[in-house]
C-alpha positions, 0 to 999 in steps of 0.5 A, a space after each residue: 252612284 248608288 250601292 245597287 248601281 255599283 253592284 251591277 256595274 262590277 257585275 257588268 265589268 267582271 263578266 263582260 269578257 266571260 259573256 262575250 266568249 260564251 256568246 261568241 262560241 254559241 254564235 260560231 257553234 250555231 253558224 257552224 251547224 247551219 253550214 255543215 251538210 247533212 241527210 234526212 231520212 230519205 238521203 236527201 241533203 239537208 241543213 239545219 235552220 237557225 232555230 234547230 241550231 240554236 235549240 241543239 246548242 242550247 242543251 248540248 253545251 249545258 248537259 252534253 247530249 240529248 240526241 241528234 235531232 231531227 236527223 242522225 248527223 253526218 260525220 262533218 256534223 259530228 265533227 263540228 259538234 265535238 269541236 263545239 262541246 269542248 269549246 263550250 266546256 272551256 267557255 263555261 268553265 271560264 264564266 263560272 270561274 269568273 263568277 266565283 271570283 266575282 263572289 269572293 271580290 271585296 269590292 263587290 261583297 261590300 257593294 252588296 253589303 251596303 245594299 242590304 244595309 240601306 235596305 234594312 234601315 229604310 225598312 225601320 218603322 220604329 224610332 231608332 238611335 244611331 250608334 257610332 262606334 262599336 268598341 267595348 263601350 259601344 257594345 255595352 250601350 247597344 246591349 243595354 238599349 236593346 234590352 229597353 226595346 231601343 232600336 239601333 243602327 250601328 256604324 264602326 270602322 272596324 269590319 271585325 267589330 260589324 261581323 261581331 254585331 251579326 253574331 250578338 244575341 240582340 232581340 231586335 235586328 240591328 243593321 250595321 255597316 263598316 264605315 267611317 261615321 265621321 263621313 256625312 255620307 255614311 251618316 245619312 246612309 244610316 238614317 240620320 235624315 229619317 223622321 224616325 231617327 231619335 238620336 245620335 251617339 258618338 262612342 268612337 275611339 278618335 275625338 276628332 271623328 266624334 267632333 265631325 259627328 256632332 258637327 254633321 248631326 248638329 247642321 243636318 238635324 239640329 233637332 236631335 239629341 246628340 251624345 258625344 264621347 271626348 277626352 280632350 277638353 279643347 274640343 267641348 266648345 267646338 262640339 257645342 258650336 254646332 248645337 248642344 250635344 251632351 258630352 261624356 268625359 270619363 275623366 271629368 265625370 269620375 273627378 265629378 263623382 269623386 268630389 261629390 263623394 268628398 262633399 256630400 257622400 250621402 248624395 253620391 251614394 244616392 245618386 250612384 244607386 238610383 242610376 244602377 240597374 234594378 236589383 242592385 243593393 243600396 251601396 255602402 257609404 264611401 269613406 273617402 278622405 276630406 282632408 289631407 294629402 293626395 298622391 297622384 301617379 301619372 300626370 296625363 289627361 286623368 291624373 291632370 284632371 284629378 289634381 286640378 279637382 283636388 286642388 279646387 277643393 283645397 286638398 294638397 296633392 303631390 304628383 309623380 310623373 317622368 314629365 313633371 314640371 314644377 308647379 306653385 300649386 302642387 308638389 311634383 316628383 320627377 320619376 317612374 312611380 313604379 320605382 320604390 325609390 321614387 315612391 318613397 319620396 311621395 312620403 306615403 306614410 303621412 298621406 291619406 290617398 294614392 291614385 294610380 292615374 296612368 294608362 297602363 294597367 301593369 304599372 297602376 297595379 304595381 303602384 297600388 300594390 307598393 302603396 298599399 304595403 307601404 301604408 294599409 290606410 291609404 284610400 286607393 284610386 285606380 285606373 283600369 284600362 282594360 276590362 280583362 284585368 278587373 279581377 287583378 284590381 278586385 284582388 287589391 280591394 281598391 276603394 274607387 275604380 275608374 273604368 273609362 268604358 263602363 263610365 262612358 256606357 253608364 253615363 250615355 245610358 243615363 242621358 239617352 236611356 232615361 233622360 228623366 232619371 238623368 234630369 233628376 240626378 243632375 239636380 240631385 247632385 246639388 243637394 246636401 247630405 241632409 236632403 239626400 239622407 231624407 230621401 234615402 231613408 224614405 225609399 228604404 223604408 218604402 221599397 227596401 235596400 234593393 233598387 226597385 223599378 223606376 218609371 215615369 208617368 205623364 199626366 195627360 190624356 195618354 198617361 192619365 186618362 181617368 185622372 186628368 179631369 180631377 188634375 184640372 181642378 187643382 185640388 189633386 194632391 201627391 199624397 192623395 194619389 198614392 194610394 191602393 185602389 182596393 184599399 184607400 187606407 193603404 198607401 202604395 209602396 211607391 216614392 215620387 222622386 220628382 216632378 217635371 213641370 215644363 222647365 222646372 224639376 221639383 225634387 221629392 215634393 211633399 204630400 201636399 203639392 198639388 199636381 198639374 196637367 202635363 207634369 211628368 212623374 218620376 216614381 220608384 216602386 215595386 212591380 205590383 204597386 206600379 200595376 196598382 197605380 196604373 189602375 188609378 191613372 186609367 180606370 175612372 172608378 179607381 181614380 174616384 175611389 182613391 181621391 174621394 172614397 166614393 165607389 162608383 160602377 163602371 158601366 154606363 147604366 150604373 154612372 147614369 143612375 149614380 149621377 141622378 
């Protein structure tokens, strides 16, 4: 049964008794008026016909009075009218009360909400994403995607979050429904099978629900990109059994980022900066210890991931946890890290770093403060579970912070919001510090230390119509393209970060790299230089001047004369 049918069924079921009472009262009242004896203007006996009785009851029962027509009533008629009036008041009160109760009925409101939701989803004409889970990470993702003109449809099991969605200041209309997104029916209602659906983002707090979403999307729409959040390693392969979803595990991501900073700090600096928002200042290099013993307080999912990553890089690790089990690869101390006597056993004086990795912010803050007091030179890593506690961690000046909701949101936006940047980052992380330092120097020398706009250009008929014929000759090189269309001797303040060519990613290509049709260029630069490059790509005269130095007119007559 559809939502429209459900609403109608509820109305008919709840209003059946009031309508029967009201109709029965009208019928009895009309019948009584036709039987009551009256007299006409000449004093002759007279009876109302059914139509006159119906007309009289229609205005009497609703407005309580309009006059006695067509003749003054007799005492018997007036007595019957009095009875009919009081009974009609009771019947109408019963009917109106039933209507008000129906409007407050939870099932009826849910049916109307579902009906309205499906109508709004059907009305979407632009490509949209389905966002399952509107918690802290989901809200950050939704706001950021809305700012980049992505349309969204939101599902969340908590009605309060959907109510908050209606109050959020989104630039576009965002349909939302309080429903379990792990139910395939709800995903279909959200537009999963629509031709304009361009992806699914599963950010619920339940990893099993995220698995069910990945399964449904993989089976019903295997062509769609799917991003899934999970904290359980065992679910990753199960998710991938239904396609190629992009898995976002904040603990693995943080550990990988930390180890990247150990292996290649300049590469980590480059990646962090280029995946930030425009206007972000180039971060200082992270002075993370490359050698020495780490102390990990808490051996849960995050602590276990971090300790394993450190051991893979050959760093000695001491773990403090109440449920510690002996391990040949690591030193384990059984106890609560917030107990100073237990923390002393970790020998913080000869350690180089400490990670507070529990799921309790108060415990983590206590451990970090005590560690900072015991050894001010320690490199501190903290896990912040509640965003409200951010000022407390900032006051401790923790060098590296894991905020799972922010990390998940950041990764999802990198993968869905700008897939080209994400592909570049994936390849850039494999490079060494020498390569990253050179690219950072080029970017800062060209655009400064404040992150400029990043954008993509497709070398096809849509993205570069004026340049395409030149590109097809195979003689257009990267260095020749990035010049001012007003003065080709001046280079534009633009850096080409990468060329996406079929399945290849050419990182920071040299100036003599030839361009090919259907290449996708990833660039960074100031807005005015972006506009200048757009002119080269779209205006034939500008393209000709930049590539050859020859100025030509833009009118048909001038081009004809020049060709002759």
